KOLKE-150799 format. One record per atom (N, C-alpha, C): residue in three letters; x, y, z. Coordinates in steps of 0.02 Angstrom, whole numbers, plus 50000, padded with zeros to 5 digits. Example, Ala and Ser with C-alpha at 12.3 -4.5 7.8 and 13.67 -1.06 7.14 Angstrom:
# KOLKE-150799
ala506604971650390 ala506154977550390 ala506604983550390 ser506424988850354 ser506844994750357 ser506455000250394 
END
This chain:
# KOLKE-150799
met528504671952030 met528464678152070 met528484683852022 ser528004688452023 ser527984694751981 ser528314700652022 ile528844703351997 ile529184708752028 ile528944715151992 lys528644719752022 lys528404725851989 lys528774732352006 ser529184731652055 ser529644737952069 ser530324735352095 met530774738552072 met531504738052094 met531804743952130 val531404748252139 val531694754952169 val531654754852243 ala532154758252272 ala532204759352345 ala531884766352357 tyr531244767552366 tyr530944773552372 tyr531184778152426 asn531404774752487 asn531674778152544 asn531204784352569 gly530564782352562 gly530084787052596 gly529854792952551 arg530144792452489 arg529984798452436 arg529334797352404 glu528974803052396 glu528384802452354 glu528604805052284 ile528554800752237 ile528774802852164 ile528154802252121 pro528004807952096 pro527354808352053 pro527444804751983 lys526864803651958 lys526904799051889 lys527224804551837 glu527034810751844 glu527364815651796 glu527424821951821 asp527884826151798 asp528024832551826 asp527504837651795 lys527124841151835 lys526614845151812 lys526784850951764 val527374853251774 val527654858751730 val527724855951662 phe528124850551654 phe528284847451591 phe527674844251554 ala527194841751599 ala526624838951566 ala526164844951532 ala526084850251574 ala525754855951542 ala526064859351484 ser526714858951486 ser527124861951430 ser527034857851368 gly527104851151380 gly527004846351326 gly526294847251297 ala525814847951335 ala525124848551303 ala525084855051264 ala525424860351297 ala525404867251253 ala525734865851183 leu526304862251186 leu526644861151125 leu526354857051074 asp525934852351094 asp525464848751053 asp524914852751025 ala524684857351063 ala524194862251034 ala524404866650986 val525054869050994 val525454873450948 val525504869350883 glu525674863350887 glu525804859550828 glu525124858650785 lys524524857850826 lys523954857450789 lys523614863650766 tyr523664869150809 tyr523254875450796 tyr523674881150774 gly524344880250790 gly524804886050767 gly524924890350829 lys525514894050832 lys525734898550886 lys525264903450906 ala524994907050847 ala524524912950859 ala523864911350896 asp523654905150894 asp523084902850925 asp523094899350988 val523724898851012 val523824895351078 val524134900551126 ile523934900051191 ile524334904151237 ile524704899351283 asn525404898351271 asn525774894651310 asn526104898251369 ala525724898351419 ala526014902051479 ala526284897451537 thr526634892051514 thr526884886951557 thr527644887751562 val528024890651511 val528754889651512 val529164895151557 gly529624892051590 gly530084896051632 gly530654898751595 ala530544901951529 ala531064904151491 ala530774910051453 leu531164914951433 leu530934920751401 leu530814918651320 tyr530234920051297 tyr530114919351228 tyr529964926251196 asp530084926451133 asp529904932251094 asp529164932751078 asp528904938551051 asp528194939451033 asp527944934850989 glu528364931650944 glu528214926850892 glu528184919350922 gly528304918350989 gly528234912251021 gly528884908251013 asp529514910950999 asp530114907750989 asp530574909551053 leu530974904051071 leu531444905351129 leu531904911351110 leu531914915651161 leu532374921651147 leu533034920551172 val533514921051125 val534194919651139 val534614926051125 leu534994928851166 leu535344935451153 leu535824934051095 lys535744937751037 lys536194935950984 lys536954937150996 ser537134941851036 ser537844942751058 ser538084936651090 val537684934251140 val537884927951175 val537924921951124 glu537414921251080 glu537454915451034 glu538054916450987 lys538294922350971 lys538854923150924 lys539474920850960 val539544922951025 val540164920451057 val540124912551066 met539574909551080 met539574902351087 met539714898951025 lys539544900850972 lys539724897950899 lys540404899150885 ser540754904150913 ser541474905150890 ser541964900950939 leu541714897550980 leu542234894251034 leu542574888150990 pro543224887851005 pro543574882350976 pro543384875851012 ala543544870250983 ala543314863851011 ala543654863051082 thr544224864951098 thr544464864451166 thr544124867951215 ser543704872951195 ser543334876951248 ser542714874451264 phe542454869351224 phe541824865951245 phe541954858051257 ala542514855551233 ala542614848551246 ala543014846951305 ala543444850651327 ala543884849551386 ala543484850251451 tyr543774846151500 tyr543404847151565 tyr543564853351593 ala543114856551632 ala543244862351672 ala543474860951741 pro543814863651774 pro543964862651842 pro543344862151882 ile543344858451942 ile542734856551978 ile542364862551994 ala542694867552023 ala542324873552046 ala542244878651993 gly542484877251931 gly542414882351878 gly543094885051854 thr543174887851792 thr543824890251772 thr543934896851810 pro544554898851820 pro544664904951859 pro544364911051820 gly544394911151754 gly544104917351723 gly543354917551725 phe542974911651727 phe542344911151741 phe542154913251808 lys542454911451858 lys542344913551931 lys542344920951941 asp542874923851906 asp542944930951907 asp542374934651873 ala542174931951815 ala541694935451778 ala541004934051813 ile540824928351836 ile540164927251866 ile540094931151922 leu540614932451967 leu540564937052022 leu540394943552006 lys540704946251949 lys540554953151926 lys539844953151903 ala539584948451870 ala538894948551843 ala538364947751902 ala538544943751954 ala538074943352017 ala538064949552053 leu538654953052067 leu538744958352107 leu538504964752070 tyr538594965652004 tyr538534971051966 tyr538754977651997 gly539364978352015 gly539564984552046 gly539594985052115 phe539244980452155 phe539224980352222 phe539824978252254 glu540154981552309 glu540734979652334 glu540684976952405 pro540664970752417 pro540514968352484 pro541074968852526 lys540974969952593 lys541454969952643 lys541594962552668 ser541124958452655 ser541264951452670 ser541774948252622 tyr541984942752646 tyr542434938252604 tyr542004934052557 thr542184935052490 thr541764931252441 thr542164925552416 ala541784920052401 ala542074914252361 ala541534912052318 val541784908652263 val541334906252207 val541434899252195 val540904895352181 val540914888652161 val540404888152106 gly540604885952044 gly540144885151992 gly539764878652001 thr539204879451970 thr538684873351973 thr538314873251919 pro537984866851901 pro537654865651840 pro536834869151847 gly536804875751841 gly536144878051854 gly536034880551930 gly535604885251935 gly535454886752009 gly535194880652054 thr534944875752017 thr534724870352052 thr535314866552088 gly535904866652054 gly536474863452093 gly536754868152155 ala536654874452146 ala536824878652201 ala536384877752261 ile535714877252245 ile535234875252298 ile535374868652335 arg535544863552289 arg535654856852315 arg536264856652357 asn536854859952340 asn537444860452380 asn537334863952443 ala536974869452440 ala536874872752508 ala536434868252552 ile535924865252535 ile535574860752575 ile535994855252605 ala536374852252563 ala536834846752582 ala537364848152632 asn537654853852627 asn538204856152661 asn538074860852722 tyr537524863552730 tyr537324868052782 tyr536714865652820 ser536544859652814 ser536064857052862 ser536184849852871 glu535854846352913 glu535984839152925 glu535354835052912 pro535454828252902 pro534824824352889 pro534354824852944 gly533704825452929 gly533254826152977 gly533044833352991 asp533484838352974 asp533314844652980 asp532784846752935 lys532504852352953 lys531984855752905 lys532344861652875 val532174863052812 val532404868652770 val531884874052772 leu531964880452782 leu531354885252790 leu531414889252724 thr530724889352696 thr530614893652645 thr529904896252643 ala529694900252592 ala529064903352593 ala528494898552569 ser527854900852590 ser527354896452564 ser527244896452490 trp527414901552457 trp527374902152382 trp528134901052366 his528314894752331 his528984893652322 his529054888252260 trp529654888552233 trp529824884352177 trp529784877052207 ala529424872652178 ala529194865452203 ala529864861052221 pro530404861752172 pro530954857652186 pro531384858752256 tyr531224864552286 tyr531554865252350 tyr531354859952397 lys530724857452393 lys530474851952439 lys530794845752411 ser530794844252342 ser531004837952317 ser531744837352332 ile532124842952323 ile532864842352333 ile532984840252411 ser532584844252449 ser532664842852521 ser532534835452538 asn531964832852511 asn531864826252521 asn532304821252494 glu532604822852433 glu533134818452409 glu533724817652454 leu533804823152498 leu534384823652545 leu534194821952615 tyr533614819152620 tyr533364816752689 tyr533204823152736 arg533084828652711 arg532794833852744 arg532094835452735 gly531814838452776 gly531084840952764 gly531044848052750 ile530464850952742 ile530364857852730 ile529894860752775 glu529954866852798 glu529504870852836 glu529394876852796 arg528764879252796 arg528544885352757 arg528254890552809 tyr528514896552796 tyr528184901952839 tyr527684905252781 glu527144907852806 glu526664911352770 glu526974917652737 met526964918152669 met527364923052637 met527104930052643 phe526354930152649 phe526044936952648 phe525654937052712 asp525624942952739 asp525074944452796 asp524424946252764 glu523974948052809 glu523214950152784 glu523224955952748 asn523774959752743 asn523854965652704 asn524254964652640 gly524344958652624 gly524774958152565 gly525504959752567 lys525764960252625 lys526444962252637 lys526854956052657 phe527504956852658 phe527984950952683 phe527804949752752 asn527654943152775 asn527364941252839 asn527994940252883 val528314945452906 val528844945452952 val528714941353017 ala528074942453046 ala527964939353107 ala527984931553100 asp527704928453047 asp527724921553037 asp528434919053017 phe528764923252979 phe529484921452966 phe529884921053030 glu529804926053075 glu530154925353140 glu529934920253181 tyr529314918253183 tyr529034912753227 tyr529334905653198 lys529424905053132 lys529654898653106 lys530424898453119 val530754904253112 val531524903953122 val531664901353202 lys531264904853250 lys531384902653314 lys531124895453328 lys530654893453295 lys530384886353304 lys530864881853291 leu531224882653229 leu531694877553201 leu532374878153236 thr532594884653257 thr533254883953293 thr533274882053363 arg532664881253390 arg532584878153450 arg532824870853453 asn532684867753393 asn532864860953387 asn533464858553340 gln533694863553301 gln534214862153254 gln534754866153269 glu535404863153255 glu536024867553261 glu536084871853197 his535894868253140 his535964871953074 his535304873353051 leu535174879153010 leu534614879752976 leu534734883652909 val534524879752852 val534524883252787 val533884887452773 ile533924893152754 ile533334897752739 ile533484899152661 ile532894898052626 ile532964899452552 ile532404904852542 ile532684911052518 ile532254916752498 ile532374917652423 asn531794917052386 asn531884917752318 asn531574925752297 thr532024928952289 thr531904936552275 thr532434940052236 pro532354944952196 pro531714947652175 pro531444942952117 ala530834945052099 ala530464941052045 ala530384933852069 asn530074932952124 asn529984925752153 asn529634921852099 asn529824915852100 asn529494910452066 asn529034906652115 pro528344906552114 pro527974908252058 pro527594915352056 thr527744919052107 thr527304925652119 thr527514932052080 gly528174932152068 gly528464938952046 gly528524943452100 tyr528484942052163 tyr528574946452215 tyr529304947652237 ala529484953452265 ala530124955252284 ala530084958252355 leu530564955852400 leu530544959052465 leu530764966652462 thr530524970752502 thr530734977852501 thr531344978652547 met531624983552549 met532204985352586 met531954985152662 glu531414987052678 glu531074986952743 glu530974979352763 asp530804975952717 asp530714968352725 asp531434965152749 trp531924967452718 trp532604964452723 trp532844966552790 tyr532744972452811 tyr533024975052874 tyr532654970452928 glu532014968952916 glu531704964552966 glu531964957752961 val532144955052902 val532434948552905 val533114948152947 lys533484954452932 lys534104953752969 lys534024954453044 arg533544958853068 arg533394959053135 arg533214952153164 val532814948153128 val532644941453159 val533244937553163 leu533634937753112 leu534244932653110 leu534764934853162 asp534804941853171 asp535284944353223 asp535094942153292 glu534484940753306 glu534244938353369 glu534354930253382 val534534927253326 val534664919653337 val535324918653379 pro535314913953425 pro535874913053466 pro536534911153424 leu537114913253449 leu537674913153412 leu537954905653401 glu537724900853443 glu537854894453432 glu537504890853381 lys536984893953355 lys536564891453296 lys536844893853237 lys536874889753182 lys537144891953119 lys536654892453064 ile536664898453032 ile536124899252983 ile536514900252910 ala536214897052868 ala536414897852795 ala535864901752759 leu535914908152740 leu535364911852713 leu535484911052639 val535124907252599 val535204906552529 val534734910452489 leu535044915052449 leu534614919952408 leu534624917252341 asp534064914252319 asp533924912052252 asp533754917852204 val534234920852169 val534164926452126 val534104925152058 ala533894920152041 ala533784917051968 ala533574922551919 tyr533124926451944 tyr532784930751896 tyr533024938051900 ile533454939851944 ile533674946051961 ile533854950651902 asp534084948351852 asp534324953451795 asp533674954851749 tyr533094951651765 tyr532514953751730 tyr531984956651772 ala532194959051834 ala531744961151885 ala531714969251889 gly532164972451854 gly532124979951855 gly532794981951845 asp532984988551863 asp533634991251859 asp534174986751893 pro534694984851859 pro535084980151890 pro535444981951954 arg535574988351961 arg535854990752026 arg535344990852084 glu534774993852062 glu534184994752114 glu533934987652140 val533934983152095 val533674976452120 val534174973052166 arg534764974752166 arg535364972352209 arg535464976352273 ser535034981252284 ser535094985752338 ser535114981952410 phe534784976652408 phe534714972552473 phe535424969252489 tyr535854968852446 tyr536514965952460 tyr536864970052521 ser536734976152525 ser537034979952575 ser536784977852645 val536104974652648 val535894972452711 val536204965552730 ile536314961552678 ile536554954552698 ile537324954652701 asp537654959952682 asp538384960252683 asp538624961052751 asn539204957452772 asn539494958352835 asn539034956752895 met538624951052893 met538204949652941 met538554946052994 arg538274943653050 arg538554941153107 arg538944934653090 ala539424931853127 ala539754926753109 ala539474920053106 asn538814919353135 asn538474913353130 asn537964913353074 ile537984918453028 ile537504919452974 ile537964919052909 leu537824914852860 leu538194914352796 leu537684915352739 pro537674921252714 pro537284922452651 pro537624919252587 ile537244915452549 ile537384912252493 ile537014913652435 ile537244916852383 ile536904919052326 ile536924913452278 ala536354911252254 ala536214906752204 ala536084910452135 tyr536644910952097 tyr536534915352031 tyr536624911051974 ser536074911551935 ser535954907151871 ser536144912151809 ala536544908751761 ala536684910751697 ala536084909751645 ser535654905251668 ser535184903051628 ser534784909051601 lys534484913051646 lys534084918851629 lys534484924951600 thr535034926151647 thr535464932051632 thr535714932151562 phe536014926151540 phe536364925651473 phe535974921351424 thr535294919951440 thr534944915051400 thr535224908451387 leu535584905451434 leu536024899451425 leu535584893451464 tyr534934893651448 tyr534534888651491 tyr534794881451494 gly534924879051429 gly535144871751420 gly535814870351433 ala536194875951439 ala536974875051448 ala537134873651519 arg536604874651562 arg536694872551638 arg537304875951666 cys537224882351686 cys537814886351707 cys537524891151761 ala537914890651817 ala537714895451875 ala538294895251929 ala538234898951977 ala538734898652032 ala538364900352097 met538714896952152 met538494899152221 met539074903652245 ile538884908752281 ile539354914252301 ile539194915652369 cys539724915452414 cys539634916752487 cys539864923652502 phe539474926452561 phe539724932152589 phe539944930552659 ala540564928552665 ala540794925552733 ala541034930752779 his540974929052842 his541184934052899 his541954933552903 asn542264928552881 asn542984928252887 asn543284923652836 pro543934923952827 pro544234920152769 pro544214912652778 glu544224910952844 glu544124903152849 glu543554900152827 val542994903752836 val542354901452817 val542294901752744 ala542524906952710 ala542614907152639 ala542984901252611 glu543574899852636 glu543974894652607 glu543604887452621 glu543254887052680 glu542874880752688 glu542314880452645 phe541944885352626 phe541474885152574 phe541714882452507 val542244884452478 val542474881852414 val542714874552427 lys542964872852485 lys543184865752500 lys542584860952493 val542094862452541 val541534857252552 val541154857652485 asn540964863152453 asn540554863652394 asn540904860352336 ser541534861352331 ser541874858152274 ser541824850952278 phe541914847952344 phe541904840852362 phe541154838052342 ser540664841852357 ser539944840052335 ser539874840152262 cys540164844752229 cys540134844752155 cys540474838552123 arg541044836952150 arg541444831152126 arg541084824852130 asn540644824352187 asn540334817752197 asn539614818052182 thr539364822652149 thr538694822852129 thr538644823252049 trp538954828752017 trp538984828951944 trp539684829551922 ser540134830451966 ser540864830751946 ser540924838151917 asn541084838851856 asn541244845351819 asn540614848451792 ser540514854851794 ser539954858551763 ser540274859851689 ser539804861351642 ser539964862551571 ser540394868551564 arg540934866651525 arg541424872151513 arg541244877251462 ala540854875451413 ala540654880651359 ala540374887251384 pro539874886651430 pro539594893151449 pro539984897051490 gln540494893351530 gln540974896851576 gln541444900951527 glu541604897951472 glu542014901451423 glu541664907751395 val541084906551378 val540644911651348 val540664918051399 ile540484916851458 ile540404922751507 ile541094925851520 glu541604921751526 glu542244924751533 glu542444929451474 lys542274927551409 lys542394931051354 lys542024937851351 ile541444937951377 ile540954943651373 ile541254948651425 tyr541504946551481 tyr541754951351530 tyr542484953451516 ala542764950051468 ala543484952451443 ala543494957151386 asp542844958451358 asp542854963651300 asp542264967851313 pro542494974251326 pro541994979951340 pro541494980351288 glu541664980151223 glu541204981351167 glu540674975451166 leu540914969651184 leu540454963551181 leu539994964151245 phe540314966251300 phe539864966851359 phe539304971651348 lys539454977451318 lys539004982151305 lys538414979651260 ala538604975451212 ala538144972651161 ala537654968151206 val537904963951244 val537534959251289 val537034963051334 glu537314968651363 glu536884972751411 glu536324976251371 asp536434979251312 asp535944982251270 asp535434977751250 glu535604971751233 glu535044966651217 glu534674964151273 arg534964963351331 arg534664961551390 arg534174966551413 thr534364972751408 thr533964977951430 thr533304978751389 ala533374977551325 ala532794977551277 ala532314971351300 ala532644965551313 ala532204960451338 ala531874961051399 arg532204964351447 arg531974965551516 arg531414970551503 glu531414975251463 glu530864980151456 glu530274976951427 met530404972551378 met529854968651347 met529474964551401 leu529814960951447 leu529614956851496 leu529144961151548 leu529504966651566 leu529114970751620 leu528514973551597 ala528464975651527 ala527824977151497 ala527334971851495 arg527504965751492 arg527034959851491 arg526754958951561 gly527164959251608 gly526944958751680 gly526464964151700 arg526654970651680 arg526224976151698 arg525604976351656 gly525594973051594 gly525004972351556 gly524484967451591 phe524754961851613 phe524334956951647 phe524074959851716 glu524484963451745 glu524244966251815 glu523654971451805 glu523814975951755 glu523294980751741 glu522594977651720 glu522634972651675 glu522014969851649 glu521664966551708 ala522044962851748 ala521774959051808 ala521464964851858 lys521784970351864 lys521474974951910 lys520874977451886 lys520764979151819 lys520144981451786 lys519604977251801 ile519684970751795 ile519094966351798 ile519024963251867 gly519414964851919 gly519414962651984 gly519624955751995 leu520074953251949 leu520414946451958 leu520994947352010 glu520954943452063 glu521424943752112 glu522054939752091 ile522614943252101 ile523314939752094 ile523714940652158 val524124935952164 val524604935852218 val525024942752211 pro525244946252268 pro525674952352261 pro526214951152209 phe526344955552161 phe526734954952110 phe527174960952097 ser527834959852085 ser528264966252070 ser528544965552000 ala528814960151983 ala529164959051913 ala529364952251904 gly529594950651845 gly529834943651838 gly529484939451786 phe529634933451788 phe529384928751735 phe528654926351744 phe528434926751810 phe527764923851825 phe527314927751864 val526714926951856 val526194929851899 val525734923451924 thr525474924051985 thr525114918552009 thr524384921052031 val523894917152011 val523174919052027 val522964913052075 pro522794915252134 pro522514910452184 pro521844908052165 cys521704901652182 cys521064898952167 cys520984892652207 ser520364889652212 ser520214883552257 ser520394877552217 asp520374877152156 asp520494870152118 asp520894871952053 pro521604872552068 pro521984874052013 pro521954870051955 asp521954862751972 asp521904857851915 asp521334858651871 ala520734860251907 ala520134860551866 ala520154867051820 leu520434872351849 leu520464878751814 leu520954877751750 cys521494874451763 cys521894873951702 cys521614868951649 glu521264863851671 glu520884859551623 glu520364863651584 glu519994868351622 glu519514872851588 glu519814877751537 leu520394880351553 leu520764884551505 leu520974880951445 lys521164874451463 lys521464871151402 lys520954871151342 lys520314871551356 lys519764871051311 lys519784876751260 lys520114882351284 lys520204888051247 lys520974889351226 asn521314883551231 asn521984883951210 asn522484888451246 ala522294889151315 ala522654893151360 ala522964888251409 phe523654888051412 phe523984883151455 phe524364886251517 leu524124885051573 leu524514887251635 leu524794881551680 ile525044882651729 ile525364877851776 ile524964877851846 pro524584872151862 pro524224871951924 pro524764871551981 leu524614874752038 leu525034874552094 leu524594871752153 gly524844872152213 gly524394869752263 gly523834873452281 ala523954880552276 ala523424885652292 ala523214890152240 gly523424888852176 gly523314893752128 gly523614891552057 val523564895852006 val523914894351948 val524474899051928 arg524974896451905 arg525564900651877 arg525504902651808 val525594909051794 val525574911551724 val526244913451707 ser526584910851654 ser527184913451634 ser527124918751582 val527224925251608 val527194931051566 val527884931151518 ala528374927351544 ala528974926651502 ala528884923251433 ser528384918351435 ser528294914751366 ser527714916851325 ser527384922351348 ser526804925251313 ser526894932451294 ser526654934451235 ser526724941151212 ser526304946051255 glu526434952851252 glu525974957351293 glu525344956351275 ala525144956451211 ala524414955651196 ala524134949351225 lys524404943951226 lys524154937951256 lys524094938651329 cys524664942051356 cys524554943351434 cys524004947751454 arg523744951851411 arg523234956451425 arg522524952951409 arg522554947451370 arg521984943951360 arg521824938551410 leu522344935751450 leu522284930451486 leu521844931951556 pro521914937951589 pro521524938951649 pro520754937951637 ala520494940751577 ala519774939551562 ala519604931951557 met520064928551521 met520044921651514 met519984917451575 ile520444919051620 ile520504916051679 ile519854916951723 lys519664923551727 lys519114924751771 lys518454922051742 glu518364921851672 glu517844918251643 glu517794910251666 ala518384907851657 ala518454900251676 ala518284899051751 met518474903251794 met518344903151861 met517584903751876 glu517314907851840 glu516534908751845 glu516174902851828 thr516414900351766 thr516084894051743 thr516154888651792 leu516724888351829 leu516814882351882 leu516564884151943 gly516304890551948 gly515934892452019 gly516484894152069 met517054896252050 met517574898352102 met517484905552126 
END
């Protein structure tokens, strides 16, 4: 007898390859063959400099290299070192002083924070609510945990946040579920670069305030790109709306150090709650620490030590801030450049504010990406469009890309 599979798939659909890494691999092969200057690698979810090299903040690199062996070899406490938890809370809040009770649990990347939130604030068989344009692992993480996913249309006919459909989906799900996890990725949404406005947030709050008190809502804010979305205080202004919400609503901030401190591979992040009372905050630490212990156990200690040291040294903190500000301005210029050129030639893009990515809607994303490969331009195909990483492309390349995309679409009759 021939046995061709040993896996218990449990209803999961597992693709042969990850589209993001497949496209990135093809781009790297092209770079190897033709050189960086002749390839546009707009696939990567990390910030690259204008020469096509990964941008790492020098001040952060210096601290990482100075760590003694015990600072990277020893286990970290399950929820993170005390110094790290204090520092990451300061990084995430950036001067905002919540009235809510806050608590912090460290995770290996924002992915870990998303995973824990779904695992602990929904039940098997529940549906998790997120936007139509969303980071694909929201769905696969939900499926791994025997949850489904429900999408609300992100934009209305005027290109604004679709409050009406958001409200409809919240009411639909809370009719049948005691628990509801809602994931909102803002500012600098992946894949669109969109950010909810303050008016949008007041509408979100209104909708959630109308949910019956016996229903429990975990409002997960995926703010992975927040420190590259604009002025650090301004982009956090929505914290005032989600602070001190009703007792049945628990805001959870998924804050990643990957982007903020350019520590992508170090896998460092935290989940932070804004609880209505101290009991819920204490429970947050208990249940999420339990999930950490039984999923990945400890997170990496080295990046925790780095972030603690940065916040303990005012001079070092300023150096990191200055470097990050320069990198943020470079990124914002790239996004504006792409948007400006797209507008000039009439190339439609999904509403964009700032961030690592821009999305171009189209009828056949895979075909468009294949056509662009012929010109050594590499993008990521999505369900209803293609994602362009302005983070990994110079401003000059970002300004070239819209015309290349439009030409390829015309060639394909889109």
